[in-house]
C-alpha positions in Angstrom: 58.0 -70.8 0.6 56.0 -73.5 2.1 55.6 -76.5 -0.1 52.1 -77.3 -0.9 50.5 -79.5 -3.6 48.4 -77.6 -6.4 45.2 -79.3 -5.2 43.7 -81.1 -1.9 41.1 -83.8 -2.3 39.1 -86.3 -0.4 39.0 -90.1 -0.6 35.8 -91.4 1.1 35.3 -94.9 2.1 31.9 -94.0 3.9 33.1 -95.5 7.4 30.6 -97.4 9.5 30.6 -96.7 13.2 29.7 -99.0 15.8 25.9 -98.8 16.6 25.2 -97.0 13.3 24.3 -98.1 9.9 25.5 -98.3 6.3 22.5 -96.1 5.4 23.7 -93.5 7.8 27.3 -93.7 6.5 26.1 -93.3 2.8 24.2 -90.2 3.9 27.3 -88.8 5.7 29.1 -89.2 2.6 26.8 -87.0 0.7 26.8 -84.4 3.7 30.6 -84.6 3.6 30.7 -84.1 -0.2 28.6 -80.8 0.0 30.9 -79.6 2.5 34.0 -80.4 0.5 32.3 -78.7 -2.6 31.7 -75.5 -0.5 35.4 -75.5 1.0 37.3 -75.8 -2.4 38.6 -79.2 -2.4 39.4 -80.3 -6.1 37.8 -83.8 -6.1 35.9 -86.3 -4.2 36.7 -90.0 -4.8 34.6 -92.8 -3.4 36.0 -96.3 -3.3 34.9 -99.9 -3.9 35.3 -102.2 -1.1 33.5 -105.5 -0.3 32.6 -107.6 2.8 33.9 -105.0 5.2 31.7 -104.0 8.1 33.6 -100.9 8.6 33.1 -99.5 5.1 29.8 -98.9 3.4 31.3 -98.0 0.0 30.7 -101.1 -2.1 29.0 -99.5 -5.2 30.9 -96.2 -6.4 29.1 -96.1 -9.7 25.9 -95.3 -7.7 27.3 -93.1 -5.2 29.1 -91.0 -8.0 25.9 -89.9 -9.3 24.2 -89.3 -5.9 27.2 -87.1 -4.9 27.3 -85.1 -8.3 23.8 -84.5 -8.0 24.4 -83.0 -4.5 27.4 -80.7 -5.5 28.3 -78.1 -7.9 31.7 -77.9 -8.8 33.8 -80.5 -7.2 35.2 -83.3 -9.5 33.6 -86.7 -8.4 35.0 -90.0 -9.1 35.9 -93.4 -8.0 39.1 -94.4 -6.3 38.8 -96.8 -7.6 37.1 -99.4 -9.6 38.5 -102.6 -8.9 39.1 -104.0 -12.3 39.3 -107.7 -11.5 35.7 -107.5 -10.3 34.1 -106.1 -13.5 34.1 -106.9 -17.2 35.8 -103.8 -18.8 33.0 -103.0 -21.3 30.7 -102.6 -18.2 33.4 -100.2 -16.7 33.8 -98.2 -19.7 29.9 -97.8 -20.0 29.3 -96.9 -16.5 31.7 -94.4 -15.2 31.9 -90.8 -16.0 35.1 -90.2 -14.0 37.2 -93.3 -13.5 39.8 -94.6 -11.1 41.3 -98.1 -11.6 42.6 -100.3 -8.9 44.6 -103.5 -9.7 43.5 -105.2 -6.4 40.0 -106.5 -5.9 39.4 -104.5 -2.8 38.5 -107.3 -0.5 39.4 -110.7 0.7 40.3 -113.6 -1.6 36.9 -115.5 -1.1 34.8 -112.4 -1.7 37.0 -111.6 -4.6 36.2 -115.0 -6.0 32.5 -114.4 -5.6 32.7 -111.0 -7.5 34.7 -112.1 -10.5 33.1 -112.4 -13.8 34.4 -115.8 -14.4 34.8 -118.0 -11.4 37.3 -120.3 -12.6 39.9 -122.0 -10.3 42.9 -120.4 -11.8 44.8 -117.8 -9.7 46.3 -115.8 -12.7 46.3 -112.1 -12.3 44.6 -110.8 -15.4 44.7 -107.1 -14.4 46.8 -106.0 -17.4 44.5 -108.1 -19.8 41.5 -106.3 -18.5 43.1 -102.8 -18.7 44.1 -103.4 -22.3 40.6 -104.5 -23.0 39.2 -101.3 -21.5 41.6 -99.1 -23.5 40.8 -101.0 -26.8 37.1 -100.5 -26.3 37.8 -96.7 -26.0 40.0 -96.6 -29.1 38.1 -99.1 -31.2 41.4 -100.6 -31.8 40.6 -104.5 -31.5 42.4 -106.2 -34.5 40.6 -107.8 -37.3 39.0 -111.0 -36.3 38.8 -110.2 -32.6 35.3 -111.0 -31.4 35.1 -107.7 -29.7 35.9 -105.6 -32.9 32.4 -104.7 -33.4 31.4 -104.1 -29.8 31.2 -100.4 -28.9 31.1 -98.9 -25.4 28.0 -96.8 -25.4 27.2 -94.0 -25.6 29.6 -94.2 -28.6 29.7 -90.4 -29.0 30.8 -89.9 -25.3 34.6 -90.2 -24.6 35.9 -92.3 -21.7 36.6 -89.9 -18.9 40.1 -89.6 -17.4 41.8 -93.0 -16.2 43.9 -93.0 -13.1 45.8 -96.1 -12.1 45.8 -96.6 -8.2 48.6 -98.5 -6.6 50.4 -99.4 -3.6 53.6 -100.6 -5.2 55.8 -99.7 -8.0 53.9 -101.9 -10.4 51.0 -99.5 -11.2 53.2 -96.5 -11.2 55.3 -98.2 -14.0 52.2 -99.1 -15.9 50.6 -95.5 -15.5 53.9 -94.1 -16.8 54.0 -96.4 -19.8 50.4 -95.8 -21.0 50.7 -92.0 -20.0 47.7 -91.8 -17.5 47.6 -90.2 -14.0 48.9 -92.1 -11.2 47.5 -92.1 -7.5 49.7 -93.8 -4.7 47.8 -95.4 -1.6 50.3 -94.3 1.0 47.6 -94.8 3.5 48.0 -98.5 3.5 51.0 -99.1 1.4 54.3 -100.7 2.6 56.1 -99.8 -0.5 58.0 -96.4 -0.5 55.7 -93.7 -1.6 58.8 -91.6 -2.9 60.2 -94.4 -5.0 56.9 -95.3 -6.7 55.9 -91.5 -7.3 59.3 -90.6 -8.5 59.5 -93.8 -10.8 56.2 -92.8 -12.4 57.3 -89.2 -13.0 60.5 -90.3 -14.6 59.3 -92.9 -16.8 56.1 -91.1 -17.9 55.4 -91.3 -21.6 53.0 -88.5 -22.8 49.8 -89.8 -24.5 46.7 -88.4 -26.1 45.2 -88.5 -22.6 47.9 -86.6 -20.6 50.8 -84.7 -21.9 52.7 -84.5 -18.6 52.8 -86.6 -15.5 50.2 -85.9 -12.7 50.5 -87.9 -9.4 48.1 -87.9 -6.4 49.5 -88.8 -2.9 46.7 -90.5 -1.2 47.1 -90.5 2.7 45.3 -90.9 6.0 45.1 -87.9 8.4 43.2 -87.0 11.6 43.2 -83.2 12.2 41.6 -81.5 15.2 41.8 -78.4 17.2 44.2 -79.9 19.7 46.8 -82.4 19.7 45.1 -84.4 22.4 41.8 -84.4 20.5 43.4 -85.6 17.5 45.1 -88.5 19.3 41.9 -89.5 21.0 40.0 -89.6 17.6 42.8 -91.6 15.9 42.6 -94.2 18.7 39.8 -95.7 16.6 42.3 -96.0 13.6 44.6 -97.8 16.0 42.0 -100.4 17.2 40.7 -101.0 13.8 44.1 -101.7 12.3 44.8 -104.2 15.2 41.7 -106.0 14.6 42.2 -106.3 10.8 45.7 -107.7 11.5 43.9 -110.5 13.4 41.4 -111.0 10.6 38.6 -109.4 12.7 36.5 -106.9 10.5 34.1 -104.9 12.7 32.6 -101.5 12.6 34.7 -98.7 13.8 34.9 -98.5 17.6 34.4 -95.3 19.5 37.4 -93.6 20.9 36.3 -94.6 24.3 36.3 -98.2 23.4 39.7 -97.9 21.6 41.3 -96.4 24.6 40.0 -98.9 27.0 41.4 -101.8 24.7 44.0 -103.9 26.4 46.6 -104.0 23.8 49.5 -106.4 24.0 53.2 -105.1 23.5 53.0 -106.8 20.0 50.0 -104.9 19.0 51.3 -101.6 20.2 54.3 -102.2 18.1 51.9 -102.7 15.1 50.2 -99.5 15.9 53.5 -97.7 16.1 54.4 -98.9 12.5 51.0 -98.1 11.2 51.3 -94.4 12.7 54.3 -93.8 10.6 52.1 -93.5 7.7 49.3 -91.8 9.5 49.2 -87.9 9.9 47.7 -87.0 13.3 47.5 -83.6 15.1 46.6 -80.0 14.8 46.3 -78.5 11.3 49.9 -77.0 11.9 51.3 -80.4 12.8 49.7 -82.4 10.0 50.7 -79.8 7.4 54.3 -79.9 8.6 54.5 -83.5 8.3 52.7 -83.5 5.0 55.0 -80.9 3.5 57.9 -83.2 3.8 56.4 -86.0 1.9 54.9 -83.7 -0.7 58.3 -82.3 -1.4 60.1 -85.7 -1.5 57.3 -87.3 -3.8 56.9 -84.2 -5.8 53.0 -84.8 -5.5 50.8 -82.7 -7.7 47.8 -83.3 -5.3 47.1 -84.8 -1.9 44.0 -86.9 -1.4 43.1 -87.4 2.4 40.9 -90.2 3.8 39.8 -89.9 7.4 38.4 -93.1 8.8 37.2 -92.0 12.4 34.1 -92.7 14.4 32.5 -89.5 14.7 30.8 -87.7 11.5 31.2 -84.3 13.0 34.7 -84.8 14.0 35.5 -85.9 10.4 33.9 -82.9 9.0 36.0 -80.6 11.3 39.2 -82.6 10.5 38.6 -81.7 6.8 37.6 -78.0 7.5 40.9 -77.7 9.4 42.8 -79.4 6.3 41.3 -76.8 4.1 42.6 -74.0 6.3 45.9 -75.5 6.6 46.2 -75.7 2.8 44.6 -72.3 2.2 41.8 -73.5 -0.1 39.4 -70.9 -1.4 35.8 -71.4 -0.3 33.5 -71.5 -3.4 30.4 -69.4 -3.4 27.3 -70.5 -4.9 27.7 -68.6 -8.2 31.5 -69.2 -8.6 32.5 -70.6 -12.0 35.1 -73.4 -11.8 38.8 -72.5 -13.1 39.4 -73.4 -16.6 42.9 -74.6 -15.7 41.9 -77.0 -13.1 43.9 -80.2 -12.8 42.8 -83.2 -14.8 
């Protein structure tokens, strides 16, 4: 039997194409979310990134509401909320569906501008903030703690499911320890996805939030009706990766501009290494390559991001993936399944 995950989802960074605008990119996200809803994707996550001209997704808490209002059944959330940038109380109060990231989602200078306290220390206080968030939910601050009387409002609404997002083994171990869902960022990670996801599963401790481990494999893919067309579209990703490696952050170049770019041998080497974690081709090709990683990581779900220049081509890529994974299109009057994943 072919190996397929229980679910297929979308991670949307609201890509900004050269010559376009952030406003257009955000409208495209609403359009893509409506399509994903009809095609039967499980969830739609938007992300938090800052000071990146190629990404319009900087305020997921706002976009979640817009997307939820435009869709009927798909689960809408954030992948993720970059906890170093926010006071845990504000996170607890703002988000209906929550993804948590350890990184700030930007460069160090912008990260400094975003922090709630702009001290000179370089300490990583993610764990402290994460524990604070959980204590707000459980009302478990100890006697004498200044936050003991503070309640995240509305008080009668439970904190939605928490996912820890990671690109190394740290978040996998933490997610397992506290018993929450885990999503591995294979699309940009240098760390081995198999090691991280199996470590999470092996070390998982059941909690009141989650009885059994649930792991999402987040990956980058470009799917098209032909291999040649997929390669043409993926050229945008190649050039964007090379530029970012040099500290150049620009809107996404067209496939034509990317194809004409004079890459050095060293830059072509960078592209080749990045292509090892990028899934490009027809739906059969992409499915075959994904199948191996799904089996090795024991992923419960695959979440795909497609950062390409043309919105119509991005829509088509997700349509083909829905066909490859045999998603069932949802009719307007369909009722969501009671046994949907968390």
